[in-house]
TITORVEX-874123 format. One record per atom (N, C-alpha, C): z, y, x; residue in three letters; atom name; residue number from 1. Coordinates in steps of 0.2 Angstrom, whole numbers. Atoms other than C-alpha are relative to their C-alpha. Layout:
{pz:Z; py:Y; px:X; rest:ala; atom:CA; nr:NUM}
...
***
This chain:
{pz:1; py:-5; px:6; rest:met; atom:N; nr:1}
{pz:-46; py:-70; px:31; rest:met; atom:CA; nr:1}
{pz:-7; py:2; px:-1; rest:met; atom:C; nr:1}
{pz:7; py:-3; px:1; rest:ser; atom:N; nr:2}
{pz:-62; py:-65; px:23; rest:ser; atom:CA; nr:2}
{pz:0; py:7; px:1; rest:ser; atom:C; nr:2}
{pz:1; py:-7; px:-1; rest:arg; atom:N; nr:3}
{pz:-69; py:-48; px:27; rest:arg; atom:CA; nr:3}
{pz:2; py:4; px:-6; rest:arg; atom:C; nr:3}
{pz:-2; py:-3; px:6; rest:ser; atom:N; nr:4}
{pz:-66; py:-43; px:9; rest:ser; atom:CA; nr:4}
{pz:7; py:1; px:-1; rest:ser; atom:C; nr:4}
{pz:-7; py:-1; px:0; rest:ala; atom:N; nr:5}
{pz:-48; py:-46; px:11; rest:ala; atom:CA; nr:5}
{pz:4; py:3; px:6; rest:ala; atom:C; nr:5}
{pz:-2; py:-4; px:-6; rest:phe; atom:N; nr:6}
{pz:-46; py:-37; px:27; rest:phe; atom:CA; nr:6}
{pz:3; py:6; px:-2; rest:phe; atom:C; nr:6}
{pz:-4; py:-6; px:1; rest:leu; atom:N; nr:7}
{pz:-33; py:-23; px:26; rest:leu; atom:CA; nr:7}
{pz:0; py:5; px:5; rest:leu; atom:C; nr:7}
{pz:-1; py:-5; px:-5; rest:gly; atom:N; nr:8}
{pz:-34; py:-7; px:35; rest:gly; atom:CA; nr:8}
{pz:7; py:3; px:0; rest:gly; atom:C; nr:8}
{pz:-7; py:-2; px:-1; rest:glu; atom:N; nr:9}
{pz:-18; py:2; px:40; rest:glu; atom:CA; nr:9}
{pz:2; py:4; px:-7; rest:glu; atom:C; nr:9}
{pz:-2; py:-4; px:6; rest:phe; atom:N; nr:10}
{pz:-18; py:14; px:24; rest:phe; atom:CA; nr:10}
{pz:0; py:-5; px:-6; rest:phe; atom:C; nr:10}
{pz:-1; py:5; px:5; rest:glu; atom:N; nr:11}
{pz:-21; py:-1; px:13; rest:glu; atom:CA; nr:11}
{pz:6; py:-4; px:0; rest:glu; atom:C; nr:11}
{pz:-6; py:3; px:-1; rest:gln; atom:N; nr:12}
{pz:-7; py:-10; px:21; rest:gln; atom:CA; nr:12}
{pz:6; py:4; px:-2; rest:gln; atom:C; nr:12}
{pz:-6; py:-4; px:2; rest:val; atom:N; nr:13}
{pz:5; py:4; px:19; rest:val; atom:CA; nr:13}
{pz:1; py:1; px:-8; rest:val; atom:C; nr:13}
{pz:0; py:-1; px:7; rest:thr; atom:N; nr:14}
{pz:0; py:7; px:1; rest:thr; atom:CA; nr:14}
{pz:2; py:-7; px:-4; rest:thr; atom:C; nr:14}
{pz:-2; py:7; px:3; rest:leu; atom:N; nr:15}
{pz:2; py:-12; px:-4; rest:leu; atom:CA; nr:15}
{pz:7; py:-1; px:2; rest:leu; atom:C; nr:15}
{pz:-7; py:1; px:-1; rest:leu; atom:N; nr:16}
{pz:19; py:-12; px:5; rest:leu; atom:CA; nr:16}
{pz:4; py:5; px:-4; rest:leu; atom:C; nr:16}
{pz:-4; py:-5; px:4; rest:ala; atom:N; nr:17}
{pz:24; py:4; px:-5; rest:ala; atom:CA; nr:17}
{pz:0; py:-3; px:-7; rest:ala; atom:C; nr:17}
{pz:0; py:3; px:7; rest:val; atom:N; nr:18}
{pz:19; py:-5; px:-21; rest:val; atom:CA; nr:18}
{pz:5; py:-6; px:0; rest:val; atom:C; nr:18}
{pz:-5; py:5; px:0; rest:ala; atom:N; nr:19}
{pz:29; py:-20; px:-16; rest:ala; atom:CA; nr:19}
{pz:7; py:2; px:0; rest:ala; atom:C; nr:19}
{pz:-7; py:-2; px:0; rest:arg; atom:N; nr:20}
{pz:44; py:-10; px:-12; rest:arg; atom:CA; nr:20}
{pz:2; py:4; px:-6; rest:arg; atom:C; nr:20}
{pz:-2; py:-4; px:6; rest:leu; atom:N; nr:21}
{pz:44; py:1; px:-28; rest:leu; atom:CA; nr:21}
{pz:0; py:-5; px:-6; rest:leu; atom:C; nr:21}
{pz:-1; py:4; px:6; rest:glu; atom:N; nr:22}
{pz:42; py:-14; px:-39; rest:glu; atom:CA; nr:22}
{pz:-3; py:3; px:-6; rest:glu; atom:C; nr:22}
{pz:2; py:-2; px:6; rest:glu; atom:N; nr:23}
{pz:41; py:-9; px:-57; rest:glu; atom:CA; nr:23}
{pz:-1; py:8; px:0; rest:glu; atom:C; nr:23}
{pz:1; py:-8; px:0; rest:asp; atom:N; nr:24}
{pz:42; py:10; px:-52; rest:asp; atom:CA; nr:24}
{pz:-6; py:2; px:4; rest:asp; atom:C; nr:24}
{pz:6; py:-2; px:-5; rest:ala; atom:N; nr:25}
{pz:25; py:9; px:-42; rest:ala; atom:CA; nr:25}
{pz:-5; py:3; px:-4; rest:ala; atom:C; nr:25}
{pz:5; py:-4; px:3; rest:tyr; atom:N; nr:26}
{pz:15; py:23; px:-49; rest:tyr; atom:CA; nr:26}
{pz:-3; py:5; px:5; rest:tyr; atom:C; nr:26}
{pz:4; py:-4; px:-5; rest:gly; atom:N; nr:27}
{pz:3; py:35; px:-40; rest:gly; atom:CA; nr:27}
{pz:5; py:5; px:4; rest:gly; atom:C; nr:27}
{pz:-4; py:-5; px:-4; rest:val; atom:N; nr:28}
{pz:16; py:49; px:-35; rest:val; atom:CA; nr:28}
{pz:5; py:-3; px:3; rest:val; atom:C; nr:28}
{pz:-6; py:4; px:-4; rest:ala; atom:N; nr:29}
{pz:30; py:37; px:-31; rest:ala; atom:CA; nr:29}
{pz:-3; py:-3; px:6; rest:ala; atom:C; nr:29}
{pz:3; py:4; px:-6; rest:ile; atom:N; nr:30}
{pz:18; py:27; px:-20; rest:ile; atom:CA; nr:30}
{pz:-1; py:5; px:6; rest:ile; atom:C; nr:30}
{pz:1; py:-5; px:-5; rest:arg; atom:N; nr:31}
{pz:13; py:43; px:-11; rest:arg; atom:CA; nr:31}
{pz:6; py:2; px:3; rest:arg; atom:C; nr:31}
{pz:-6; py:-2; px:-2; rest:gln; atom:N; nr:32}
{pz:31; py:48; px:-9; rest:gln; atom:CA; nr:32}
{pz:3; py:-5; px:5; rest:gln; atom:C; nr:32}
{pz:-3; py:6; px:-4; rest:glu; atom:N; nr:33}
{pz:36; py:31; px:-2; rest:glu; atom:CA; nr:33}
{pz:-4; py:0; px:7; rest:glu; atom:C; nr:33}
{pz:4; py:0; px:-7; rest:ile; atom:N; nr:34}
{pz:21; py:32; px:11; rest:ile; atom:CA; nr:34}
{pz:2; py:6; px:4; rest:ile; atom:C; nr:34}
{pz:-2; py:-6; px:-4; rest:glu; atom:N; nr:35}
{pz:26; py:49; px:16; rest:glu; atom:CA; nr:35}
{pz:7; py:0; px:3; rest:glu; atom:C; nr:35}
{pz:-7; py:0; px:-2; rest:glu; atom:N; nr:36}
{pz:44; py:46; px:18; rest:glu; atom:CA; nr:36}
{pz:1; py:-6; px:6; rest:glu; atom:C; nr:36}
{pz:-1; py:5; px:-5; rest:arg; atom:N; nr:37}
{pz:42; py:30; px:28; rest:arg; atom:CA; nr:37}
{pz:-5; py:1; px:6; rest:arg; atom:C; nr:37}
{pz:4; py:-1; px:-6; rest:ser; atom:N; nr:38}
{pz:27; py:35; px:39; rest:ser; atom:CA; nr:38}
{pz:1; py:7; px:3; rest:ser; atom:C; nr:38}
{pz:-1; py:-7; px:-2; rest:asp; atom:N; nr:39}
{pz:33; py:53; px:41; rest:asp; atom:CA; nr:39}
{pz:-6; py:4; px:2; rest:asp; atom:C; nr:39}
{pz:6; py:-3; px:0; rest:arg; atom:N; nr:40}
{pz:16; py:60; px:38; rest:arg; atom:CA; nr:40}
{pz:-2; py:2; px:-7; rest:arg; atom:C; nr:40}
{pz:2; py:-1; px:6; rest:pro; atom:N; nr:41}
{pz:8; py:69; px:24; rest:pro; atom:CA; nr:41}
{pz:-6; py:-4; px:-3; rest:pro; atom:C; nr:41}
{pz:6; py:5; px:3; rest:val; atom:N; nr:42}
{pz:-4; py:59; px:12; rest:val; atom:CA; nr:42}
{pz:-2; py:4; px:-6; rest:val; atom:C; nr:42}
{pz:3; py:-3; px:6; rest:ala; atom:N; nr:43}
{pz:-16; py:66; px:0; rest:ala; atom:CA; nr:43}
{pz:0; py:-5; px:-6; rest:ala; atom:C; nr:43}
{pz:0; py:5; px:6; rest:ile; atom:N; nr:44}
{pz:-14; py:59; px:-18; rest:ile; atom:CA; nr:44}
{pz:-6; py:-3; px:-2; rest:ile; atom:C; nr:44}
{pz:6; py:3; px:1; rest:gly; atom:N; nr:45}
{pz:-32; py:57; px:-19; rest:gly; atom:CA; nr:45}
{pz:-2; py:-6; px:4; rest:gly; atom:C; nr:45}
{pz:1; py:6; px:-5; rest:ser; atom:N; nr:46}
{pz:-32; py:45; px:-4; rest:ser; atom:CA; nr:46}
{pz:4; py:-6; px:-3; rest:ser; atom:C; nr:46}
{pz:-4; py:5; px:3; rest:val; atom:N; nr:47}
{pz:-18; py:35; px:-13; rest:val; atom:CA; nr:47}
{pz:-4; py:-3; px:-6; rest:val; atom:C; nr:47}
{pz:4; py:3; px:5; rest:tyr; atom:N; nr:48}
{pz:-28; py:33; px:-29; rest:tyr; atom:CA; nr:48}
{pz:-6; py:-3; px:2; rest:tyr; atom:C; nr:48}
{pz:6; py:3; px:-2; rest:ala; atom:N; nr:49}
{pz:-44; py:29; px:-20; rest:ala; atom:CA; nr:49}
{pz:2; py:-7; px:3; rest:ala; atom:C; nr:49}
{pz:-2; py:7; px:-2; rest:ala; atom:N; nr:50}
{pz:-35; py:15; px:-11; rest:ala; atom:CA; nr:50}
{pz:2; py:-5; px:-5; rest:ala; atom:C; nr:50}
{pz:-2; py:4; px:6; rest:leu; atom:N; nr:51}
{pz:-27; py:9; px:-27; rest:leu; atom:CA; nr:51}
{pz:-6; py:-3; px:-4; rest:leu; atom:C; nr:51}
{pz:6; py:3; px:4; rest:asp; atom:N; nr:52}
{pz:-43; py:8; px:-36; rest:asp; atom:CA; nr:52}
{pz:-4; py:-5; px:4; rest:asp; atom:C; nr:52}
{pz:4; py:5; px:-4; rest:arg; atom:N; nr:53}
{pz:-52; py:-1; px:-21; rest:arg; atom:CA; nr:53}
{pz:4; py:-6; px:0; rest:arg; atom:C; nr:53}
{pz:-4; py:7; px:0; rest:met; atom:N; nr:54}
{pz:-38; py:-14; px:-20; rest:met; atom:CA; nr:54}
{pz:0; py:-3; px:-7; rest:met; atom:C; nr:54}
{pz:0; py:3; px:7; rest:glu; atom:N; nr:55}
{pz:-38; py:-16; px:-39; rest:glu; atom:CA; nr:55}
{pz:-7; py:-4; px:-1; rest:glu; atom:C; nr:55}
{pz:7; py:3; px:0; rest:arg; atom:N; nr:56}
{pz:-57; py:-20; px:-38; rest:arg; atom:CA; nr:56}
{pz:0; py:-6; px:4; rest:arg; atom:C; nr:56}
{pz:0; py:6; px:-5; rest:lys; atom:N; nr:57}
{pz:-53; py:-32; px:-24; rest:lys; atom:CA; nr:57}
{pz:4; py:-6; px:-3; rest:lys; atom:C; nr:57}
{pz:-5; py:5; px:3; rest:gly; atom:N; nr:58}
{pz:-40; py:-41; px:-35; rest:gly; atom:CA; nr:58}
{pz:7; py:-1; px:3; rest:gly; atom:C; nr:58}
{pz:-6; py:0; px:-3; rest:leu; atom:N; nr:59}
{pz:-26; py:-37; px:-24; rest:leu; atom:CA; nr:59}
{pz:6; py:3; px:-4; rest:leu; atom:C; nr:59}
{pz:-5; py:-3; px:5; rest:ile; atom:N; nr:60}
{pz:-16; py:-27; px:-37; rest:ile; atom:CA; nr:60}
{pz:-3; py:0; px:-7; rest:ile; atom:C; nr:60}
{pz:2; py:-1; px:7; rest:ser; atom:N; nr:61}
{pz:-16; py:-25; px:-55; rest:ser; atom:CA; nr:61}
{pz:3; py:7; px:-3; rest:ser; atom:C; nr:61}
{pz:-3; py:-6; px:3; rest:ser; atom:N; nr:62}
{pz:-12; py:-10; px:-66; rest:ser; atom:CA; nr:62}
{pz:1; py:0; px:-7; rest:ser; atom:C; nr:62}
{pz:-1; py:0; px:7; rest:arg; atom:N; nr:63}
{pz:-5; py:-6; px:-83; rest:arg; atom:CA; nr:63}
{pz:2; py:7; px:-1; rest:arg; atom:C; nr:63}
{pz:-2; py:-6; px:2; rest:val; atom:N; nr:64}
{pz:-3; py:10; px:-92; rest:val; atom:CA; nr:64}
{pz:7; py:0; px:-4; rest:val; atom:C; nr:64}
{pz:-6; py:-1; px:3; rest:gly; atom:N; nr:65}
{pz:15; py:15; px:-97; rest:gly; atom:CA; nr:65}
{pz:0; py:4; px:-6; rest:gly; atom:C; nr:65}
{pz:-1; py:-4; px:6; rest:glu; atom:N; nr:66}
{pz:22; py:24; px:-112; rest:glu; atom:CA; nr:66}
{pz:-1; py:8; px:2; rest:glu; atom:C; nr:66}
{pz:0; py:-7; px:-2; rest:pro; atom:N; nr:67}
{pz:18; py:43; px:-113; rest:pro; atom:CA; nr:67}
{pz:7; py:3; px:0; rest:pro; atom:C; nr:67}
{pz:-6; py:-3; px:-1; rest:thr; atom:N; nr:68}
{pz:32; py:54; px:-107; rest:thr; atom:CA; nr:68}
{pz:0; py:7; px:-2; rest:thr; atom:C; nr:68}
{pz:0; py:-7; px:1; rest:pro; atom:N; nr:69}
{pz:37; py:71; px:-113; rest:pro; atom:CA; nr:69}
{pz:0; py:4; px:6; rest:pro; atom:C; nr:69}
{pz:0; py:-4; px:-6; rest:glu; atom:N; nr:70}
{pz:40; py:77; px:-95; rest:glu; atom:CA; nr:70}
{pz:-7; py:0; px:3; rest:glu; atom:C; nr:70}
{pz:7; py:0; px:-3; rest:arg; atom:N; nr:71}
{pz:22; py:73; px:-91; rest:arg; atom:CA; nr:71}
{pz:-5; py:3; px:-6; rest:arg; atom:C; nr:71}
{pz:4; py:-3; px:5; rest:gly; atom:N; nr:72}
{pz:16; py:83; px:-107; rest:gly; atom:CA; nr:72}
{pz:-4; py:-6; px:-4; rest:gly; atom:C; nr:72}
{pz:3; py:5; px:5; rest:gly; atom:N; nr:73}
{pz:13; py:67; px:-117; rest:gly; atom:CA; nr:73}
{pz:-4; py:-5; px:4; rest:gly; atom:C; nr:73}
{pz:4; py:5; px:-4; rest:arg; atom:N; nr:74}
{pz:3; py:58; px:-103; rest:arg; atom:CA; nr:74}
{pz:4; py:-6; px:2; rest:arg; atom:C; nr:74}
{pz:-3; py:7; px:-2; rest:ala; atom:N; nr:75}
{pz:6; py:40; px:-98; rest:ala; atom:CA; nr:75}
{pz:-1; py:0; px:8; rest:ala; atom:C; nr:75}
{pz:0; py:2; px:-7; rest:lys; atom:N; nr:76}
{pz:9; py:34; px:-80; rest:lys; atom:CA; nr:76}
{pz:-4; py:-6; px:1; rest:lys; atom:C; nr:76}
{pz:3; py:7; px:-1; rest:arg; atom:N; nr:77}
{pz:-2; py:20; px:-73; rest:arg; atom:CA; nr:77}
{pz:4; py:-3; px:6; rest:arg; atom:C; nr:77}
{pz:-4; py:4; px:-5; rest:phe; atom:N; nr:78}
{pz:9; py:7; px:-64; rest:phe; atom:CA; nr:78}
{pz:-4; py:-5; px:3; rest:phe; atom:C; nr:78}
{pz:4; py:5; px:-4; rest:tyr; atom:N; nr:79}
{pz:3; py:-5; px:-51; rest:tyr; atom:CA; nr:79}
{pz:5; py:-5; px:2; rest:tyr; atom:C; nr:79}
{pz:-4; py:6; px:-2; rest:gln; atom:N; nr:80}
{pz:9; py:-22; px:-46; rest:gln; atom:CA; nr:80}
{pz:-4; py:-4; px:5; rest:gln; atom:C; nr:80}
{pz:3; py:4; px:-5; rest:leu; atom:N; nr:81}
{pz:5; py:-33; px:-31; rest:leu; atom:CA; nr:81}
{pz:-1; py:-7; px:-4; rest:leu; atom:C; nr:81}
{pz:3; py:7; px:3; rest:arg; atom:N; nr:82}
{pz:-5; py:-49; px:-36; rest:arg; atom:CA; nr:82}
{pz:1; py:-5; px:6; rest:arg; atom:C; nr:82}
{pz:0; py:5; px:-6; rest:pro; atom:N; nr:83}
{pz:-4; py:-65; px:-26; rest:pro; atom:CA; nr:83}
{pz:-5; py:1; px:5; rest:pro; atom:C; nr:83}
{pz:4; py:-2; px:-5; rest:pro; atom:N; nr:84}
{pz:-20; py:-61; px:-17; rest:pro; atom:CA; nr:84}
{pz:2; py:6; px:5; rest:pro; atom:C; nr:84}
{pz:-3; py:-5; px:-4; rest:gly; atom:N; nr:85}
{pz:-12; py:-45; px:-11; rest:gly; atom:CA; nr:85}
{pz:5; py:-2; px:4; rest:gly; atom:C; nr:85}
{pz:-5; py:2; px:-4; rest:leu; atom:N; nr:86}
{pz:3; py:-53; px:-5; rest:leu; atom:CA; nr:86}
{pz:-2; py:-4; px:5; rest:leu; atom:C; nr:86}
{pz:3; py:4; px:-5; rest:lys; atom:N; nr:87}
{pz:-7; py:-66; px:4; rest:lys; atom:CA; nr:87}
{pz:-4; py:5; px:6; rest:lys; atom:C; nr:87}
{pz:4; py:-4; px:-5; rest:ala; atom:N; nr:88}
{pz:-18; py:-52; px:12; rest:ala; atom:CA; nr:88}
{pz:6; py:4; px:4; rest:ala; atom:C; nr:88}
{pz:-6; py:-3; px:-4; rest:leu; atom:N; nr:89}
{pz:-1; py:-43; px:18; rest:leu; atom:CA; nr:89}
{pz:2; py:-5; px:5; rest:leu; atom:C; nr:89}
{pz:-3; py:5; px:-4; rest:val; atom:N; nr:90}
{pz:6; py:-59; px:25; rest:val; atom:CA; nr:90}
{pz:-5; py:-1; px:6; rest:val; atom:C; nr:90}
{pz:5; py:2; px:-5; rest:asp; atom:N; nr:91}
{pz:-11; py:-63; px:34; rest:asp; atom:CA; nr:91}
{pz:0; py:6; px:5; rest:asp; atom:C; nr:91}
{pz:0; py:-6; px:-5; rest:ala; atom:N; nr:92}
{pz:-11; py:-45; px:41; rest:ala; atom:CA; nr:92}
{pz:5; py:0; px:5; rest:ala; atom:C; nr:92}
{pz:-6; py:0; px:-5; rest:arg; atom:N; nr:93}
{pz:6; py:-46; px:48; rest:arg; atom:CA; nr:93}
{pz:0; py:-6; px:5; rest:arg; atom:C; nr:93}
{pz:1; py:6; px:-4; rest:glu; atom:N; nr:94}
{pz:3; py:-63; px:55; rest:glu; atom:CA; nr:94}
{pz:-5; py:2; px:6; rest:glu; atom:C; nr:94}
{pz:5; py:-2; px:-5; rest:thr; atom:N; nr:95}
{pz:-13; py:-56; px:64; rest:thr; atom:CA; nr:95}
{pz:3; py:5; px:5; rest:thr; atom:C; nr:95}
{pz:-3; py:-5; px:-5; rest:leu; atom:N; nr:96}
{pz:-3; py:-41; px:71; rest:leu; atom:CA; nr:96}
{pz:5; py:-4; px:4; rest:leu; atom:C; nr:96}
{pz:-5; py:4; px:-4; rest:asp; atom:N; nr:97}
{pz:11; py:-53; px:77; rest:asp; atom:CA; nr:97}
{pz:-3; py:-4; px:5; rest:asp; atom:C; nr:97}
{pz:3; py:3; px:-5; rest:arg; atom:N; nr:98}
{pz:-1; py:-63; px:86; rest:arg; atom:CA; nr:98}
{pz:-3; py:4; px:6; rest:arg; atom:C; nr:98}
{pz:2; py:-5; px:-5; rest:phe; atom:N; nr:99}
{pz:-8; py:-48; px:95; rest:phe; atom:CA; nr:99}
{pz:6; py:3; px:4; rest:phe; atom:C; nr:99}
{pz:-6; py:-3; px:-3; rest:trp; atom:N; nr:100}
{pz:10; py:-42; px:99; rest:trp; atom:CA; nr:100}
{pz:4; py:-6; px:4; rest:trp; atom:C; nr:100}
{pz:-3; py:5; px:-3; rest:glu; atom:N; nr:101}
{pz:15; py:-59; px:105; rest:glu; atom:CA; nr:101}
{pz:0; py:0; px:8; rest:glu; atom:C; nr:101}
{pz:-1; py:0; px:-8; rest:asn; atom:N; nr:102}
{pz:21; py:-59; px:124; rest:asn; atom:CA; nr:102}
{pz:-3; py:7; px:3; rest:asn; atom:C; nr:102}
{pz:2; py:-6; px:-2; rest:leu; atom:N; nr:103}
{pz:15; py:-41; px:125; rest:leu; atom:CA; nr:103}
{pz:6; py:5; px:1; rest:leu; atom:C; nr:103}
{pz:-5; py:-5; px:-1; rest:glu; atom:N; nr:104}
{pz:27; py:-28; px:132; rest:glu; atom:CA; nr:104}
{pz:-3; py:6; px:2; rest:glu; atom:C; nr:104}
{pz:2; py:-7; px:-2; rest:leu; atom:N; nr:105}
{pz:23; py:-10; px:132; rest:leu; atom:CA; nr:105}
{pz:5; py:5; px:1; rest:leu; atom:C; nr:105}
{pz:-5; py:-5; px:-1; rest:asp; atom:N; nr:106}
{pz:33; py:4; px:139; rest:asp; atom:CA; nr:106}
{pz:-4; py:7; px:-1; rest:asp; atom:C; nr:106}
{pz:3; py:-6; px:1; rest:pro; atom:N; nr:107}
{pz:28; py:21; px:132; rest:pro; atom:CA; nr:107}
{pz:1; py:5; px:6; rest:pro; atom:C; nr:107}
{pz:-2; py:-4; px:-5; rest:glu; atom:N; nr:108}
{pz:36; py:29; px:147; rest:glu; atom:CA; nr:108}
{pz:-4; py:-1; px:7; rest:glu; atom:C; nr:108}
{pz:4; py:2; px:-6; rest:val; atom:N; nr:109}
{pz:24; py:20; px:160; rest:val; atom:CA; nr:109}
{pz:-7; py:2; px:-2; rest:val; atom:C; nr:109}
{pz:7; py:-1; px:2; rest:pro; atom:N; nr:110}
{pz:6; py:27; px:160; rest:pro; atom:CA; nr:110}
{pz:-4; py:-7; px:1; rest:pro; atom:C; nr:110}
{pz:4; py:6; px:0; rest:ala; atom:N; nr:111}
{pz:-7; py:14; px:156; rest:ala; atom:CA; nr:111}
{pz:-5; py:0; px:6; rest:ala; atom:C; nr:111}
***
């Protein structure tokens, strides 16, 4: 995997949230998905910064939806995983799987 396609942990969970949410993947929903699955708070600015960075890398694409009355007439920006993003996720998982292979860790036993 090239260095530009290397995913940090937050990029991975953000891409996974986009993949899970499918057509409902917009900033606030992505943040909620990450918070629920990671059980930790996430700043919305961090989500948008990661989305912007990954869109520039070509891992995701975005489109602007229709304006909605509940948002004061503003439109949501929806995100979609692109093939390079899917490949980056699969590569990241395969890399981690290789590190975990034949490794047994017991959190009850001090290292």
